[in-house]
C-alpha positions in Angstrom: -24.0 -18.5 56.5 -20.9 -16.5 57.1 -18.7 -19.6 56.7 -20.5 -20.5 53.4 -19.8 -17.0 51.9 -16.2 -17.1 53.1 -15.6 -20.5 51.4 -17.2 -19.5 48.2 -15.3 -16.3 47.8 -11.9 -18.0 47.8 -8.7 -16.6 49.3 -7.2 -13.2 48.7 -3.7 -14.7 48.6 -2.5 -17.3 46.2 -4.1 -20.9 46.3 -2.5 -22.9 43.7 -4.1 -26.3 42.4 -2.7 -29.2 44.4 -1.5 -27.3 47.5 -2.7 -28.2 51.0 -4.5 -24.9 51.2 -6.5 -25.4 48.0 -7.4 -28.9 48.9 -8.7 -27.6 52.2 -10.7 -24.9 50.6 -12.3 -27.3 47.9 -13.1 -29.9 50.6 -14.7 -27.2 52.9 -16.8 -25.9 50.0 -18.0 -29.5 49.2 -18.8 -30.1 52.8 -20.7 -26.9 53.2 -22.8 -27.7 50.2 -23.7 -31.1 51.4 -24.7 -29.6 54.9 -26.9 -27.1 52.9 -28.7 -30.0 51.4 -27.8 -29.0 47.8 -26.5 -31.0 45.0 -22.8 -31.1 44.7 -21.8 -29.9 41.2 -19.0 -31.3 39.2 -16.2 -28.8 39.7 -13.2 -29.4 37.3 -12.2 -26.1 35.9 -9.4 -23.7 36.9 -9.4 -19.9 36.7 -6.4 -17.7 37.4 -7.1 -14.1 38.3 -4.3 -11.6 39.0 -2.1 -14.5 40.1 -4.7 -16.1 42.3 -5.7 -19.6 41.3 -9.2 -20.7 41.8 -9.2 -24.5 41.3 -11.9 -27.1 41.1 -14.5 -24.5 40.2 -17.2 -24.5 37.4 -17.3 -21.6 35.0 -20.9 -20.6 34.3 -20.5 -17.8 31.8 -19.2 -14.4 30.6 -21.6 -11.6 31.1 -21.0 -7.8 31.1 -17.3 -8.1 30.9 -17.0 -10.4 33.9 -16.4 -14.1 34.2 -18.8 -16.1 36.5 -17.9 -19.3 38.2 -19.0 -21.4 41.2 -16.9 -22.7 43.9 -19.0 -25.1 46.0 -22.1 -23.4 47.1 -20.9 -19.8 46.2 -20.8 -17.7 43.0 -17.7 -15.6 42.2 -17.5 -12.7 39.6 -14.2 -11.4 38.5 -13.5 -8.8 35.6 -12.6 -10.7 32.5 -9.6 -8.3 31.9 -8.1 -9.7 35.1 -8.2 -13.3 33.9 -4.8 -14.6 32.8 -5.5 -18.2 32.2 -8.3 -20.8 32.3 -8.2 -24.6 32.2 -11.4 -26.4 31.2 -12.1 -30.0 31.8 -12.5 -31.9 28.5 -11.3 -28.9 26.2 -8.0 -30.2 25.0 -7.4 -28.0 22.1 -8.4 -24.9 24.3 -6.2 -25.9 27.2 -3.2 -26.3 24.7 -3.9 -23.0 23.3 -4.0 -21.3 26.8 -0.7 -22.9 27.5 0.8 -21.7 24.2 -0.6 -18.2 24.8 1.1 -18.0 28.2 4.4 -19.3 26.4 3.8 -16.5 23.7 3.8 -19.2 21.1 1.3 -17.1 19.0 1.0 -19.5 15.9 0.1 -22.5 18.2 -2.2 -20.4 20.3 -4.0 -19.0 17.2 -4.4 -22.5 15.8 -5.8 -23.8 19.1 -8.3 -20.9 19.6 -9.5 -21.1 16.0 -10.3 -24.8 16.4 -12.1 -24.2 19.8 -14.3 -21.5 18.3 -15.4 -23.8 15.6 -16.0 -26.9 17.9 -17.0 -25.9 21.3 -20.7 -26.2 22.4 -20.2 -23.7 25.3 -21.2 -20.1 24.2 -19.2 -18.4 26.9 -16.0 -20.2 25.9 -16.5 -19.2 22.3 -16.6 -15.6 23.5 -13.4 -16.0 25.5 -11.6 -17.9 22.6 -12.6 -15.1 20.2 -11.0 -12.5 22.4 -7.8 -14.6 22.8 -7.9 -15.4 19.0 -7.8 -11.7 18.3 -5.0 -11.1 20.6 -2.7 -14.1 19.5 -3.5 -13.6 15.9 -2.4 -9.9 16.1 0.9 -11.2 17.5 1.3 -13.9 14.9 0.6 -11.3 12.0 -2.6 -13.4 11.2 -5.1 -10.8 10.1 -7.5 -13.4 8.7 -7.7 -15.2 12.0 -8.0 -12.0 13.9 -10.8 -10.9 11.8 -12.5 -14.2 12.3 -12.4 -14.0 16.0 -13.5 -10.3 15.9 -16.6 -11.2 13.8 -17.7 -14.1 16.1 -17.3 -11.8 19.1 -19.1 -8.8 17.4 -22.0 -10.9 16.7 -22.3 -12.4 20.2 -21.1 -9.7 22.5 -20.5 -6.5 20.6 -19.5 -4.6 23.9 -16.6 -7.1 24.2 -15.5 -6.6 20.6 -15.7 -2.8 20.5 -12.4 -2.1 22.5 -10.4 -4.7 20.7 -7.8 -3.3 18.0 -6.6 -5.3 15.1 -3.0 -4.9 14.0 -3.0 -3.9 10.3 -0.5 -5.2 7.8 1.1 -3.3 5.0 -1.3 -1.8 2.3 -0.3 -4.4 -0.2 -1.1 -7.3 2.0 -3.4 -10.1 0.6 -4.9 -10.3 4.0 -6.7 -7.0 3.6 -9.1 -7.6 0.7 -9.9 -11.0 2.3 -10.8 -9.4 5.6 -12.8 -6.8 3.9 -14.9 -9.6 2.2 -15.3 -11.3 5.4 -16.5 -8.2 7.3 -18.9 -7.2 4.5 -20.4 -10.6 4.4 -20.9 -10.5 8.2 -22.6 -7.0 8.1 -25.0 -8.3 5.4 -25.8 -11.5 7.5 -26.1 -10.0 11.0 -29.2 -8.0 11.9 -28.3 -6.7 15.3 -27.6 -3.0 14.9 -25.1 -2.8 17.7 -23.0 -5.6 16.1 -23.2 -4.0 12.7 -21.9 -0.7 14.3 -18.9 -2.5 15.6 -18.3 -4.2 12.3 -18.7 -1.0 10.2 -16.0 0.6 12.3 -13.6 -2.2 11.6 -14.4 -2.1 7.9 -13.5 1.6 7.8 -10.2 0.7 9.5 -9.5 -2.0 7.0 -10.1 0.2 4.0 -8.0 3.0 5.5 -5.2 0.5 6.1 -5.5 -0.5 2.4 -5.3 3.1 1.4 -8.7 3.3 0.0 -9.9 6.7 1.1 -13.1 6.6 -0.8 -14.2 3.2 0.6 -13.2 4.3 4.1 -15.3 7.4 3.8 -18.3 5.3 2.6 -17.9 2.9 5.5 -17.8 5.9 7.9 -20.9 7.3 6.3 -22.8 4.0 6.8 -21.6 4.0 10.3 -22.8 7.5 11.2 -26.2 6.8 9.5 -26.6 3.5 11.6 -25.7 5.3 14.9 -28.2 8.0 14.0 -30.9 5.2 13.5 -29.9 3.6 16.9 -30.0 7.1 18.5 -31.9 9.8 16.9 -30.6 12.4 19.4 -26.9 11.7 19.0 -24.4 14.0 17.2 -24.3 11.3 14.5 -27.9 11.9 13.9 -27.1 15.7 12.8 -24.2 14.3 10.7 -26.4 11.7 9.0 -28.8 14.7 8.0 -25.8 16.5 6.5 -24.7 13.4 4.6 -28.2 13.0 3.3 -28.2 16.7 2.1 -24.8 16.1 0.3 -26.2 13.0 -1.6 -29.2 15.2 -2.7 -26.7 17.8 -3.9 -24.7 15.1 -5.9 -27.9 14.1 -7.5 -28.9 17.7 -8.3 -25.5 18.4 -9.7 -25.7 15.3 -12.0 -29.0 16.6 -13.1 -27.7 19.9 -14.2 -29.5 21.7 -11.4 -26.6 24.2 -10.7 -28.8 27.0 -9.1 -30.2 24.6 -6.6 -26.9 23.2 -5.6 -25.4 26.8 -5.2 -28.4 28.1 -3.2 -28.5 25.0 -1.0 -24.8 25.3 -0.1 -25.2 28.9 0.5 -28.1 28.4 2.9 -26.9 25.3 4.7 -23.1 25.8 5.1 -23.5 26.9 8.7 -25.0 23.6 9.6 -21.9 21.6 8.2 -19.5 21.1 11.0 -17.4 18.3 9.8 -14.3 19.4 7.8 -14.6 16.6 5.1 -18.2 17.4 4.6 -17.4 21.1 4.2 -14.8 20.3 1.6 -17.4 18.3 -0.3 -20.0 21.0 -0.1 -17.6 23.5 -1.3 -16.4 21.3 -4.2 -20.0 20.7 -5.3 -20.5 24.5 -5.1 -17.5 25.1 -7.4 -18.6 22.2 -9.8 -22.1 24.0 -10.0 -20.3 27.3 -10.8 -18.4 25.7 -13.5 -21.5 24.2 -14.9 -23.1 27.6 -15.1 -20.1 29.1 -16.7 -19.9 26.5 -19.5 -19.6 28.3 -22.9 -18.6 31.5 -21.2 -15.5 33.2 -22.9 -14.8 36.2 -20.4 -11.9 35.8 -18.2 -13.8 37.3 -15.2 -16.4 34.4 -15.0 -13.6 31.8 -15.1 -11.6 33.5 -12.4 -14.6 33.4 -10.2 -15.0 29.6 -10.9 -11.2 29.2 -10.1 -11.7 31.0 -6.9 -14.5 28.7 -6.0 -12.2 25.7 -6.5 -9.3 27.1 -4.5 -11.7 27.6 -1.6 -11.8 23.8 -1.4 -8.0 23.8 -1.3 -7.9 26.5 1.4 -10.6 25.2 3.8 -10.6 21.5 3.0 -8.3 19.0 5.1 -5.5 17.5 3.1 -7.0 14.1 3.4 -10.0 15.1 1.4 -10.1 13.7 -2.1 -11.7 16.9 -3.3 -8.7 19.0 -2.5 -6.5 17.4 -5.3 -9.5 17.3 -7.6 -10.1 21.0 -7.1 -6.4 21.6 -7.9 -6.8 19.8 -11.1 -9.8 21.8 -12.1 -8.1 25.0 -11.3 -5.1 24.2 -13.4 -7.3 23.3 -16.3 -9.0 26.7 -15.9 -5.6 28.6 -16.1 -4.7 26.5 -19.1 -7.8 26.5 -21.1 -9.7 29.7 -20.2 -7.2 32.2 -18.9 -4.3 31.5 -21.1 -1.9 31.0 -18.3 -0.1 27.7 -19.0 2.8 28.4 -16.7 0.4 28.9 -13.8 -1.2 25.5 -14.8 2.2 23.8 -15.0 3.0 25.0 -11.4 -0.3 23.7 -10.1 0.2 20.3 -11.8 3.6 20.0 -10.2 2.3 20.9 -6.8 -0.1 18.0 -7.2 2.7 15.7 -8.1 4.7 16.7 -5.1 1.9 16.7 -2.6 -0.2 13.7 -3.7 2.5 11.2 -5.0 1.1 7.8 -6.2 -2.5 9.2 -6.2 -5.0 9.2 -9.2 -4.8 12.9 -9.0 -0.9 12.8 -9.4 -1.2 10.5 -12.4 -3.7 12.8 -14.1 -1.5 15.9 -13.4 1.5 14.1 -14.9 -0.5 13.3 -18.1 -1.5 17.0 -18.4 2.2 18.0 -17.9 3.1 15.9 -20.8 0.5 17.6 -23.0 1.8 21.1 -21.9 5.3 20.0 -22.9 
């Protein structure tokens, strides 16, 4: 029994295919299997792990971040992250892709892994190729292929997909809208919540790369709500409750229920921990105060409304879309209700300088032209 385990485990040093040492080990494993009375499997694969070559083995699967393969009568388990190359009997496209990957021929590797993902009947090989496809496509600048590999892996093995990072192109790249459509379709199709969590995280990253702050925030909101569903006791569950409350406040504001919005923000503000959520709550509060003040002519009332908007600017993060919105509202109050056009002009210029290229900057530029 001791000799069987020794033969199955393979050497600690290098045993390259074709060397006398590798042939001796393979022969030993086969003889031991025969002596044990078992069936001799067809062993034709090769796995290279940290410079050690395991030849004439049979790969049985990828599970829990490890690769499993047999050598004669024994099973061997190695971390997937330590595998540098695999050769599979009968997988011509895959073997060529692995060769190209080792040579850093990223375009050829991407093409080979794409083909293998589409054609192989081995689930574990599809997983391995999906990982390699993300890596090679990242290097080749092929976001479309990287996303395709990521989606395959997210659906089959989300724990393997989660740590993978996709290299994002410029915001103007045509790859981004295509990738967003692909991920949205996968989220709609896949029912497994763990898979959908991984894909929603990628969706938020894609929207961020495209510069769509609003869409990224929506994707993150969906991500938080799904995490809360998966684990009701998680910090995300508390955040999901806050997001639900903010949705209620938006609906109340649209319905003209200004007192309700103001009262709810005042009562629940201590429970809002996230800075972006705080900025939105403060903005909804200011909008409700402006709604209450509609038709008022006294300066004191409008100064209070302006202060409410400036709280958004003071306490909200610069990345919040409500900060430039609050500046626009404040400038309009100074111009229309306080008779302070020069103050309004300064605020519009501030928006132009700090939020160049944004919708708020375009609105500020238009208002400046009116003032002139």
